[in-house]
N, C-alpha and C positions, 0 to 999 in steps of 0.2 A: 504494500500500500504506500509506503514511503517512496519507493521507486516510482510508482505511478504518479504520485503528487509531485515529485521532483521533476518528472518529465512533462508536467503541464496539465494533468487531469485534475479537475477541481469538483466536478459534479459527481454525486453518488453513482448515477447510472454509468458514467464514463469510467469511474474507478472499478465498478463491478465488471464492466466489459473487459477492461484491461487486465484485471487480476483473475477473473474467472471465479472469484469467491462467491459463495451463496450469500444472498442478501442478509440473512440473519447473522451470519458469521462476520460479514463486512461491517454491518452496523455495530456489532459488539466491539470489534477491534478498533473501529474509528472512535467510538466512545472512550475506549481505553487510551488511545493516542491523544485525545483531547484532554482527558483527566491528567495524563502524564506531562502535558505541556509541549508535546511534539507537534500537534496539529491544533489549529483553531477553526471554529465553525463560524462563518459570517456570510452575509449576502454575497453571492458570487459575481454580481454585477450591480453597479450603482442603481438604486431604485428598484431592485429586484426583491421580491418577497421570498425567493428560494435561496437557501443557504448552500454554500460550497465549503470545501475543506481546503485549508491552506497551511503550509508548513510555517511554524514559528521559527525564530532564530535557532532554537534548540533542534528543531526538525531539519532546518537547512544544513546545520552542521552534521547531522546524521546522514543527510542525503549525500554528502561528499563520500562517506564510507560506502554507501550503497553503490555509488557510481564506480568506485574502485572495484568493488565486488563484481559489478556488471562487466567491467573490462576484463577481469579475470575469467569470468564465465564465457565471454565471447572468445577469448583466446583458447580455452580448453573444451569448448562445446563442439559437437560434430559439425562438419562443414555445411550441412544442409539445415542447420538450426536457424530459427527465426531470430533475426537481430535488428535492433533499432540503432541507427547511426546517432551519435551524440553531436550536436551542432552548437558552436559558440554563438550566442544570440547577437553579439555585436558585429561579427564579421561573416557569419553564416558558414564558416569553415568547419570541417570535421574536427572534433576535439577528442582528447583521450584523458582519462583521469590518471594522474601521476602523483606520487609522493615525492616532494622535493625538499632539499635542505633549506632551512629557514635563513641560513647565512649566505650560501653561494648560489642558491636557487637551482642547483643541479639535481636532476632526477636521481633517486637512490634506490638500490635494491636491498632486500632483506639481509644480504651478506655484508652490507656496509653500515649496519646499525649495531650499537652496543648500548647497554643501560648503565646508569650510575645510580648509586643510592641517594 
């Protein structure tokens, strides 16, 4: 559901179609996401009486993790699997989710990470 919201779905029917989740399950999970502060429910259009679901700042931070997982899935899924291209909204070019160093901005792999106490 977070992936669906991160990729632009806001209406319940669109999220249901994208995820394939049964309506009762989707409704319960969206309620939990709202309660946990990951999603907020508000009118999806100005002047609309119908609500949509939108990621909060907490949800947008989680969406970054989901996009990295999506990239991993695209890399290791079968060649005939359904994929959605990720586009950068400013320039409309294909994007990829990377983890980069906060200092040098270079992409890093798991073999280049260590932890400190």
